[in-house]
C-alpha positions, 0 to 999 in steps of 0.5 A: 722677719719677726713681727716686732709688735708681738713679743717672743714667748717668755721662758718658764721659771723652773720654780713654777714647774716645781710648784705644780702639785699635779706633777709631784716634781722634786729637786734633789740636786743642783742650785735652787736659783729662782732665776733659772728658766726653761724654754722647752722640754725634751725627752731623750734616752741617748747616752750623749744628748749634746747633738739633740739639744738647742739650749734652754731645755729641761731634758727628761730621761728614764735612764734607759741609756745608763749601763750597769757599771756606770756608777763606778766610772765617769759615765755620769760626769761625762753625761751631765757635762755634755748636757751643760755644754749643750746649754741644757738648764735642768735634768728630769729623771723618771723613777720607774720603770727602769730605775727604782731611785735616782742614781747617787752618782748622777746626783753627785755629778749634777751637784758638781756641774750645778745642773738642777736635777728633778725627780719625776715620780712614777705616776707622772709621765713625761708627756704630762711634764711637757704639757705643763711646760707648754701650758705655763709658756702659754700663760706667760705669753698671754700675760706678756701680750696683755702687758705689751698691749696695755703699754702700747695704749698708755704710750699712745695716750701719752703721745697725745698729752700737752707734753708728749715727749716727757709723757712718753718717756715716763710711760716707757720708764714705768713699763720697763721698770728703768730709765728712758732717755732721749738724746739729741743729734749732738749726743746731749740728753734732751729729756729723761724719765725714771730712776732705775739703773741710773749709776754713772757707769750705766749712764755713760754706757747708755750714751756710748750705745746711743752714739753707736746707733746714731746715723752718721749722716743727716738729710742736710749732708745726704748729697755729699759723697759717702765715705762708706758703702751703702750696705754699711749703714749703722744699725737702728738698734743695739743692746748691751749689758753693764753690771746691774742693768740691761741697755738698749738704744734705738735710732729714731726714724727721722734721720735727724740723729735723735736716739732713744736710750733705755736702761733697766735692771732686767729685760723681759721678752716684751720690753723690746716691743714696748721700746720699739713702739715708744721709738716710733712715737718719738720719731713722729714727735721729733720729726721735721718735714723735709718735703715738698710741703715744707718747701712750699710753706717756706716759700709762702712765708718768704713771699708774705715777708716780701709783701705778697697778699695772703690770698696770693700765697694760699695756694702754696699752703694747700687750701682756699678756705681756712680755720684758725684754732687757738689752744691752751693746755688745761691747768695744771699742765706745763707751758707748751714747748715746740714739740708739744705744739707740733704734736697738737698741729699733727693731731689737728692735721696741720703743720702751720703752727705759731707758739706764743707764751700763752697760746698755740695757734694753728692754721688748719685747712677748712676741710679738716674739721678740728675736734677736741684734743685731750689736755687742751682747751680749743677755740675754733674760728669760722672758715674764712678766705686767706684775706680774712685770716686776721678776722678768724684769729680774733674769732678763735681768741674769743671762742677760746675765752668762752671755752675756758670760761664755760670749761668746755674742751672746744668752742666754735665761733658761731656754733649755732649756725643761724643767720643773725640780724647783723647780716642785714647791715652792710659791714662798712656801715656796721663797723662805722656805727661800732666805732662811734658807739664805742669811741669812749673806750677806744683808748683802753683795750682792756675795757673793750675786751672785758666788756666783750667777754662779760656780755658774751657770758651773760654778765657773769662776774666769775666766769668772766674773771676765769676767761680773762685770768683776773680777779672778779673785783677787777671785772666789776671795776672795769664794767663800772668804768665802761658804764661811766665812760659810755654813759649808759645803763649796762643792766638794760637789755637793749643797751647790752644788745646794741653794745654786743652788735657793736663789739662784733663789728669793731 
């Protein structure tokens, strides 16, 4: 099987070979089409070269096979027609040592059959022409490999952004110079990018090609009897052409019926490799986990809904200690969607995701240390037992607020790692003291959160405003209200310390 990560060797434009001054080639007959390409060079002095050609060749000959009376008959017409019939794309005729000039009847035959005819001058041996073809092919292959590598890197980077599916489709459309479309299981267009090859006929043909490669069965019906033999599975990809566009469709490997469609005005050798990489990434982004792990997660959810305690169902989720991560996309990124949230969860190593309008929350096993994610701002809690998940959620929210205020990509709760004085006070006593201390603010949660954030940011009005997404004057008004209700001086460091102690235990 060919390696799909390596593009095939691109053909060489005939014009590039003619542009080589060291060869001195000159086209003397046939169409001067800039799209004419050659796949290799072959030398033959057989009067009928047809059996020895594979197609795509530049055939080189010195005319040894030409009989003396060839100019008065149909020899040249028969000879050129056989080259064209075999798929040869050009004929190179060497001047000397057999012929001083290119026979006129050969020129006329090449014009008649639209076969480019090149005059090879006496100083240029055929081996030099063949070597030039290989050199140009090597250069083209290197350039194509570089293009494919850069495309793979850009697609991988796009898959890690907050909106991965539109980003991957946008990169794919840009790399192939056309349009990329993701079709859902019902054939509807879920997302698309690019503007090339967007005519109605192209779109309709691409949608039809997507139906060809879409699996006829999904996992939910996989146990039903199949109407066709297992050997008659639909193809994973297919290609087609319409006027002005090359089409390709790829069935994503999720088994859920998603299909990637690509339409481009032309098709370069590496385009299939690039599109295949995009299809793999989109398969990961759209895939649903239909495994034992997914069944265990569903079971854990049902048990929680039926009244079980978190510590009783944690074993089904695969860990005894957990970390809560709260994440928000960096501005001006769009609000996260379910696929984007799933991609973030996959990057963090967990499928336990909660998507809200403002934040994405991910429950991560403690043995998987969350790291910064491109395009996201993260707040990470301490590792806790299942019964303290709600505490960890609060810690993650506060860490996220601090990360946004300090413009840090990730902030961890208790990142300093030092044991504090608060640990010397029993939790119940500390909580009772906190409730009594902050009782005047209990009816106004906005004041409590503003005071907490303001103290955590050392009294910075601007950073508190950023963290709470309010105007700095609102922060000033709330802090003044807190001081009035508490009847204390918030500029006193002892007061701030005691309030911070209370807020941490509230």
